[in-house]
C-alpha positions as CSV (number, residue, x, y, z in Angstrom):
1,M,-0.1,0.0,0.0
2,E,1.4,3.4,-1.1
3,K,2.5,5.4,2.0
4,P,1.4,9.3,2.6
5,A,3.9,11.7,1.9
6,T,5.7,11.8,5.4
7,S,9.0,13.6,6.2
8,I,11.5,11.8,8.4
9,L,14.8,13.3,9.9
10,A,17.3,10.5,10.7
11,V,20.4,11.4,12.7
12,D,23.3,9.4,13.5
13,D,27.2,9.9,13.6
14,E,27.8,6.4,11.9
15,E,27.7,7.4,8.3
16,T,27.2,3.8,7.0
17,L,24.2,2.9,9.2
18,L,22.8,6.3,8.4
19,S,23.1,5.9,4.7
20,T,21.4,2.1,5.1
21,L,18.5,3.6,7.0
22,S,17.8,6.3,4.7
23,M,17.8,4.1,1.9
24,I,15.4,1.8,3.5
25,L,13.0,4.6,4.5
26,K,13.2,5.8,1.1
27,Q,12.1,2.3,-0.1
28,Q,9.0,2.6,2.1
29,G,7.9,5.8,0.4
30,Y,9.1,8.6,3.0
31,Y,10.7,11.6,2.3
32,V,14.0,11.4,4.2
33,D,16.7,14.0,5.4
34,T,19.8,13.0,7.2
35,A,22.1,14.8,9.9
36,H,25.4,13.4,11.0
37,N,25.2,15.0,14.4
38,G,23.0,16.8,16.9
39,R,24.0,20.3,16.0
40,D,23.2,19.8,12.5
41,A,19.9,18.2,13.4
42,I,18.8,21.1,15.5
43,S,19.7,23.4,12.7
44,M,17.4,21.5,10.3
45,L,14.7,21.2,12.7
46,H,15.0,25.0,13.1
47,T,14.2,25.5,9.4
48,L,12.1,22.5,8.2
49,P,9.1,20.7,9.6
50,F,9.3,16.9,10.1
51,D,6.8,14.4,11.1
52,L,9.3,12.2,12.8
53,V,12.9,12.0,14.0
54,L,14.8,8.9,14.1
55,L,17.6,10.0,16.9
56,D,20.7,8.3,17.9
57,V,21.4,8.7,21.7
58,M,25.3,8.6,21.8
59,M,26.8,11.4,19.6
60,P,29.8,13.7,20.1
61,D,29.3,17.5,21.1
62,V,25.3,17.6,21.0
63,G,24.1,14.2,22.3
64,G,20.5,12.7,21.4
65,I,19.1,13.8,24.7
66,E,19.7,17.4,23.8
67,V,18.1,17.2,20.7
68,L,15.0,15.4,22.1
69,K,14.8,18.2,24.5
70,Y,14.7,20.7,21.8
71,V,12.2,18.6,19.9
72,S,9.9,18.2,23.0
73,E,9.9,22.1,23.6
74,Q,9.8,23.5,20.2
75,H,7.9,20.9,18.0
76,L,5.1,19.3,20.1
77,D,3.6,17.4,17.1
78,T,6.8,15.8,16.1
79,E,7.3,12.2,17.2
80,V,10.8,11.0,18.2
81,I,12.2,7.2,18.3
82,M,15.4,6.7,20.1
83,L,18.2,4.5,18.5
84,T,21.3,3.4,20.6
85,A,23.7,0.7,20.9
86,V,24.0,0.8,24.6
87,Q,21.4,-1.0,26.7
88,D,20.9,1.5,29.6
89,V,17.5,1.5,31.6
90,K,18.1,5.0,33.1
91,T,18.7,6.6,29.8
92,A,15.6,4.8,28.4
93,V,13.5,6.0,31.2
94,E,14.8,9.6,30.7
95,C,14.0,9.3,27.1
96,M,10.5,8.5,27.6
97,R,9.9,11.0,30.4
98,L,11.2,13.7,28.0
99,G,8.6,12.5,25.3
100,A,10.1,10.1,23.0
101,Y,7.6,7.6,21.5
102,Y,10.0,4.7,21.8
103,Y,13.5,3.6,22.7
104,V,15.0,1.0,20.1
105,N,18.2,-0.8,20.8
106,K,20.7,-1.5,17.9
107,P,21.0,-3.9,15.8
108,Y,17.1,-3.8,15.0
109,L,15.0,-5.5,12.3
110,A,14.2,-3.1,9.6
111,S,10.5,-4.4,9.6
112,D,10.3,-3.8,13.3
113,L,11.6,-0.2,12.9
114,I,8.9,0.3,10.0
115,A,6.1,-1.1,12.0
116,L,7.2,1.3,15.0
117,I,7.3,4.1,12.7
118,D,3.9,3.4,11.6
119,R,2.4,3.6,15.1
120,A,4.2,6.6,15.9
121,L,2.9,8.4,12.9
122,E,-0.7,7.0,13.9
123,R,-0.3,8.7,17.2
124,K,0.7,11.8,15.6
125,R,-2.3,11.7,13.4
126,L,-4.7,11.1,16.2
127,V,-3.2,13.8,18.5
128,I,-3.5,16.2,15.8
129,Q,-7.1,15.3,14.9
130,N,-8.2,15.5,18.5
131,K,-6.4,18.9,18.7
132,A,-8.2,20.2,15.8
133,L,-11.5,18.6,16.9
134,R,-11.3,20.2,20.6
135,R,-10.8,23.6,18.8
136,Q,-13.6,23.1,16.6
137,L,-15.7,22.1,19.1
138,A,-14.5,24.8,21.4
139,Y,-15.6,27.5,18.6
140,R,-18.9,25.9,18.4
141,A,-19.8,26.7,22.2
142,L,-19.7,23.1,23.4
143,P,-21.8,22.8,26.6
144,S,-19.6,22.6,29.9
145,S,-21.0,19.1,30.5
146,L,-19.2,17.8,27.5
147,I,-15.8,19.3,28.0
148,T,-13.9,16.3,27.2
149,E,-10.5,14.8,26.5
150,N,-11.8,11.2,26.0
151,P,-11.2,9.9,22.6
152,T,-14.6,8.1,22.5
153,L,-16.7,11.2,23.5
154,L,-14.5,13.2,20.9
155,G,-15.3,10.8,18.3
156,M,-19.0,10.9,19.0
157,L,-19.1,14.6,18.9
158,E,-17.3,14.8,15.7
159,T,-20.0,12.3,14.2
160,A,-22.6,14.7,15.7
161,L,-21.3,17.9,14.1
162,R,-21.3,16.0,10.7
163,A,-25.2,14.9,11.5
164,A,-25.9,18.6,12.2
165,L,-25.6,19.4,8.6
166,T,-28.1,16.8,7.5
167,D,-31.8,16.4,8.1
168,S,-31.5,12.7,9.2
169,T,-33.2,11.3,12.4
170,V,-30.9,10.9,15.1
171,L,-30.8,8.2,18.1
172,I,-29.0,9.1,21.1
173,Q,-28.3,6.3,23.5
174,G,-26.6,6.5,27.1
175,A,-27.5,6.0,30.7
176,T,-29.4,8.6,32.7
177,G,-27.5,11.7,33.4
178,T,-24.9,11.3,30.6
179,G,-26.2,14.4,28.7
180,K,-28.4,13.0,25.8
181,E,-30.7,16.3,25.9
182,V,-27.5,18.4,25.8
183,V,-26.2,16.8,22.7
184,A,-29.4,17.0,21.0
185,N,-29.4,20.8,21.8
186,F,-25.8,20.9,20.5
187,I,-26.5,19.1,17.2
188,H,-29.6,21.4,16.6
189,A,-27.5,24.5,17.5
190,N,-25.0,23.7,14.9
191,S,-27.7,22.8,12.3
192,L,-29.3,24.7,9.4
193,R,-32.5,24.6,11.7
194,K,-30.6,26.5,14.4
195,D,-32.9,29.7,14.1
196,Q,-36.0,27.9,14.5
197,P,-37.5,26.0,17.6
198,F,-36.0,23.2,19.6
199,L,-38.9,21.6,21.8
200,V,-38.5,18.6,23.9
201,L,-41.1,15.9,24.7
202,G,-40.3,13.8,27.6
203,C,-41.9,10.3,27.2
204,S,-40.9,9.0,30.8
205,S,-42.0,12.1,32.4
206,T,-45.5,12.5,30.7
207,P,-48.5,10.7,31.5
208,E,-49.0,7.7,29.0
209,E,-52.6,9.1,28.0
210,Q,-51.2,12.6,27.1
211,I,-48.4,11.5,25.1
212,E,-50.4,11.3,21.8
213,W,-52.1,14.8,22.7
214,E,-48.6,16.4,23.3
215,L,-47.0,15.0,20.1
216,F,-49.9,15.4,17.3
217,G,-52.3,17.7,19.2
218,R,-56.1,17.3,19.4
219,E,-59.1,18.5,17.8
220,R,-61.9,20.2,19.7
221,G,-64.4,18.2,21.5
222,N,-68.2,18.3,21.5
223,S,-68.2,20.4,24.6
224,S,-66.3,23.6,25.1
225,S,-64.2,22.1,28.0
226,T,-62.0,20.5,25.4
227,P,-61.0,23.1,23.1
228,A,-58.4,22.3,20.3
229,R,-54.7,22.4,20.7
230,Q,-51.5,22.2,18.7
231,G,-49.1,19.5,19.3
232,L,-45.3,19.5,19.4
233,L,-45.0,18.5,15.6
234,E,-46.9,21.8,14.6
235,I,-45.3,24.1,17.1
236,A,-41.9,23.0,16.1
237,A,-42.4,23.3,12.4
238,G,-39.2,24.3,10.7
239,G,-37.1,23.2,13.7
240,T,-36.2,20.2,15.8
241,L,-38.4,17.9,18.0
242,F,-36.4,15.9,20.9
243,I,-38.3,12.7,22.0
244,D,-36.7,11.9,25.1
245,E,-36.8,8.4,26.5
246,I,-38.8,7.2,23.3
247,S,-38.7,3.6,24.6
248,A,-41.7,5.0,27.1
249,L,-43.7,5.9,23.8
250,P,-46.7,3.9,24.0
251,L,-47.3,1.1,21.4
252,Q,-50.6,2.5,20.1
253,V,-48.8,5.7,19.3
254,Q,-45.7,4.4,17.4
255,P,-47.6,3.8,14.2
256,K,-48.8,7.2,13.9
257,L,-45.2,8.5,14.6
258,L,-43.9,6.1,11.9
259,A,-46.6,7.3,9.4
260,F,-45.3,10.9,10.1
261,L,-41.6,10.0,9.7
262,Q,-42.6,8.3,6.4
263,T,-44.6,11.1,5.0
264,G,-44.5,14.3,6.9
265,E,-48.2,14.1,7.6
266,F,-50.3,13.6,10.6
267,S,-53.8,14.1,12.0
268,R,-54.6,15.6,15.4
269,A,-56.2,13.2,17.8
270,G,-59.8,13.0,17.3
271,G,-59.6,14.5,13.9
272,K,-59.4,13.6,10.2
273,K,-57.7,16.6,8.8
274,R,-54.1,15.7,7.5
275,L,-51.6,18.4,8.3
276,K,-48.0,18.4,7.5
277,S,-45.0,19.6,9.4
278,D,-41.2,20.1,8.4
279,V,-39.7,19.1,11.6
280,R,-36.6,17.3,12.2
281,I,-36.9,14.4,15.0
282,F,-34.2,13.3,17.4
283,S,-34.7,10.7,20.1
284,S,-33.0,9.3,23.1
285,T,-33.2,6.0,25.2
286,S,-31.2,4.8,28.3
287,T,-33.0,1.4,27.4
288,S,-31.8,-1.0,24.7
289,L,-34.4,-0.4,22.0
290,E,-33.2,-3.7,20.2
291,T,-34.2,-5.5,23.7
292,L,-37.7,-3.8,23.5
293,V,-38.0,-4.7,19.9
294,A,-37.3,-8.5,20.8
295,E,-40.0,-8.3,23.6
296,K,-42.4,-6.9,21.2
297,R,-42.5,-3.6,23.1
298,F,-41.3,-1.5,20.3
299,R,-41.7,-1.5,16.6
300,Q,-38.9,-2.6,14.5
301,D,-39.7,-0.5,11.6
302,L,-40.0,2.5,13.8
303,F,-36.5,1.9,15.5
304,Q,-35.0,1.5,12.0
305,K,-36.7,4.9,11.1
306,L,-35.4,6.7,14.2
307,D,-31.9,5.2,13.9
308,D,-30.6,7.0,10.7
309,I,-27.6,8.5,12.8
310,S,-26.9,6.6,16.1
311,L,-24.8,8.2,18.9
312,Q,-23.6,6.4,22.0
313,L,-22.7,8.5,25.1
314,P,-20.1,6.9,27.5
315,A,-20.9,6.6,31.3
316,L,-18.7,9.1,33.2
317,R,-17.0,6.2,34.8
318,E,-15.7,5.3,31.3
319,R,-14.3,8.9,30.9
320,K,-12.6,9.5,34.4
321,E,-9.8,11.7,32.8
322,D,-12.7,14.2,32.3
323,I,-13.5,14.7,36.0
324,P,-10.9,17.3,36.9
325,L,-12.1,19.2,33.7
326,L,-15.5,19.1,34.5
327,V,-15.3,20.0,38.4
328,D,-13.4,23.2,37.5
329,R,-16.0,24.1,34.8
330,F,-18.9,23.5,37.5
331,L,-17.1,25.3,40.2
332,L,-16.4,28.3,37.4
333,D,-20.2,28.3,36.7
334,H,-21.3,28.2,40.2
335,A,-18.9,31.1,41.4
336,G,-20.4,33.6,39.0
337,T,-18.6,36.9,39.4
338,K,-16.5,35.6,42.6
339,P,-13.3,33.7,42.2
340,P,-14.1,29.7,41.8
341,K,-13.5,27.5,44.9
342,K,-10.8,24.9,44.6
343,L,-10.9,21.2,45.6
344,E,-8.4,19.9,48.2
345,P,-6.4,16.7,46.6
346,A,-8.3,14.1,48.9
347,A,-11.5,15.6,47.6
348,L,-10.6,15.3,44.1
349,E,-9.3,12.0,44.7
350,A,-12.5,10.8,45.9
351,L,-14.6,12.3,43.0
352,I,-12.2,10.4,40.6
353,S,-12.6,7.1,42.5
354,Y,-16.4,7.3,42.7
355,D,-18.1,5.3,39.9
356,W,-20.9,8.0,39.4
357,P,-24.1,5.9,38.5
358,G,-25.9,9.2,37.8
359,N,-23.1,10.2,35.6
360,V,-22.6,13.8,34.8
361,R,-25.7,15.1,36.2
362,E,-24.8,13.4,39.6
363,L,-21.3,14.9,39.6
364,E,-22.6,18.5,38.9
365,N,-25.2,18.1,41.8
366,V,-22.4,16.8,44.1
367,V,-19.8,19.7,43.1
368,R,-22.4,22.4,43.3
369,R,-23.5,21.2,46.9
370,A,-20.1,20.9,48.0
371,A,-19.2,24.5,46.9
372,V,-22.3,25.7,49.0
373,L,-21.3,23.7,51.9
374,A,-17.6,25.0,52.0
375,E,-17.5,28.5,53.8
376,G,-13.9,29.0,52.7
377,E,-12.1,29.1,49.3
378,M,-11.0,25.2,49.6
379,I,-13.6,22.4,49.2
380,E,-12.5,19.5,51.7
381,L,-13.4,16.0,51.6
382,H,-15.9,16.2,54.4
383,H,-18.0,18.7,52.1
384,V,-18.4,16.1,49.4
385,A,-21.6,13.7,49.7
386,F,-21.2,10.0,48.6
387,P,-23.7,7.2,49.4
388,K,-22.8,5.5,52.9
389,S,-21.4,2.4,51.0
390,F,-18.7,4.5,49.5
391,P,-15.5,3.9,51.4
392,F,-14.5,7.4,51.9
393,P,-15.0,9.4,55.0
394,V,-18.1,11.6,53.9
395,K,-19.0,13.4,56.9
396,P,-16.3,13.1,59.5
397,G,-17.2,14.0,63.2
398,R,-15.6,17.2,64.7
399,E,-12.7,15.4,66.1
400,T,-11.8,13.7,62.9
401,T,-11.9,16.9,61.1
402,Q,-9.5,18.7,63.9
403,K,-7.3,15.7,63.3
404,L,-7.4,15.9,59.6
405,R,-6.5,19.9,60.0
406,R,-3.7,19.2,62.5
407,A,-2.1,16.4,60.3
408,K,1.4,16.9,59.1
409,P,1.3,17.7,55.3
410,M,2.4,14.9,53.1
411,S,5.5,15.2,50.9
412,L,4.9,15.6,47.2
413,A,6.1,12.1,46.6
414,R,3.9,10.8,49.4
415,L,0.9,12.5,48.1
416,E,1.7,11.3,44.6
417,K,2.3,7.6,45.6
418,E,-1.1,7.7,47.7
419,H,-2.9,9.2,44.7
420,M,-1.7,6.9,42.4
421,K,-2.4,4.0,44.8
422,S,-6.0,5.1,45.1
423,I,-6.7,5.5,41.4
424,L,-5.1,2.1,40.7
425,K,-7.5,0.4,43.4
426,S,-10.4,2.1,41.9
427,V,-10.0,0.4,38.6
428,H,-8.7,-2.7,39.9
429,W,-5.2,-2.0,39.0
430,D,-5.8,-1.8,35.4
431,Q,-2.8,0.3,34.3
432,V,-4.1,1.5,30.7
433,R,-7.4,3.1,32.6
434,A,-5.2,4.4,35.4
435,S,-2.6,6.1,33.0
436,K,-5.7,7.8,31.3
437,I,-7.2,8.9,34.5
438,L,-3.6,10.1,35.7
439,G,-3.0,11.9,32.2
440,I,0.3,10.1,31.8
441,S,1.5,7.4,29.5
442,T,1.6,3.6,30.7
443,R,5.2,3.8,30.4
444,K,5.6,6.7,32.6
445,L,3.0,5.0,35.0
446,A,5.2,1.7,35.0
447,E,8.3,4.0,35.9
448,K,6.5,5.7,38.7
449,L,5.1,2.3,39.9
450,K,8.7,1.1,40.4
451,T,9.7,4.4,41.7
452,H,7.2,4.1,44.6
453,K,7.4,0.4,44.8
454,L,3.9,-0.1,44.3
455,H,2.5,-3.6,43.4
456,K,-0.7,-5.1,42.7
457,P,-2.0,-7.1,46.0
458,R,-2.0,-10.9,45.3
């Protein structure tokens, strides 16, 4: 398969090895420049952009570590793979700490190096894509509850933006409190219908016998006590109607909604006159519609009509790296014109460790309540309310509180160790999940585990 136009700078003071490496890379379709020492490499990096640098560690005058530091500070989107004939764990750790993608010992197989280059360039592509998407989302006034660094949610929001420019139906799935209505509003706000109404029908909160009236309206009855009324399909004409928890839509109403989606026409309850409405339909569910279809509680054809574009919102426990971002935003929103309050490390640790069955909505409620309870500028652990079953001291007594306040402050190293230990316990020592929550690479996490002598309990 033909490779994309990618520029690589290969740096090594061994001329024969550098020439061979350059030839192999060119055969793979890469554009290759070479430098015989660190000083020339920095000079070339100063004037030319490179996607990736293959960098020898041991070079006279300006070594590979110095070049890596320069790249890390000046070229944030350039990946670096370190090459060395000396097996030194300390140097390898230092290279990874400075941002190298990988550390390869010579001699190496050309096929292994090419595979590693491909993975490094894929990471670069994803990083740039996520940065661009975050800038795009920020430009489009992303709601506070959808602020994220989570790749899954970022991908979902990218799909949502593409969906906004169509007139397709959108089905938004996710647990209660994940922000399904927020996503629906976000799509509408970025659509061609943004200047038209956005209305909501909550099927689970509306009495079953009233749902048909709310949706389609009704004709006047024989007595003046039942006047004619418009339904949301008429009122939202030209705009968007969001049907929340559509899984609760009564079976007898489902054929009528299906007919509207197929023809754009409907009749008010108790009437025969055919009405038309140009309204886009979004729907959401926290219950599997596939399961309801299998149980004959939801029409298969209606499900397919609602599911032109499907969006799945992750639960908050699946995007814990976003909790500090969300907390900061909620505290900022709560503060108004005053300086926002801060969380002590133990309180933030508790928020990250909790699994949040109520998702973002529950987190926002807990953070706002804690901000109200905290009289000073700092929100402490005892201000944060959790269920009694959660293994954190929620409301310590006066004596416990005084002990906490008199306690000798931890060193930074001890604080980091305890924080990492708590995070690892909360994810059952899953190092991939823990590294995402901590915002570091798995290699960096492994290094810190060794430093702090932390081991998974047997």
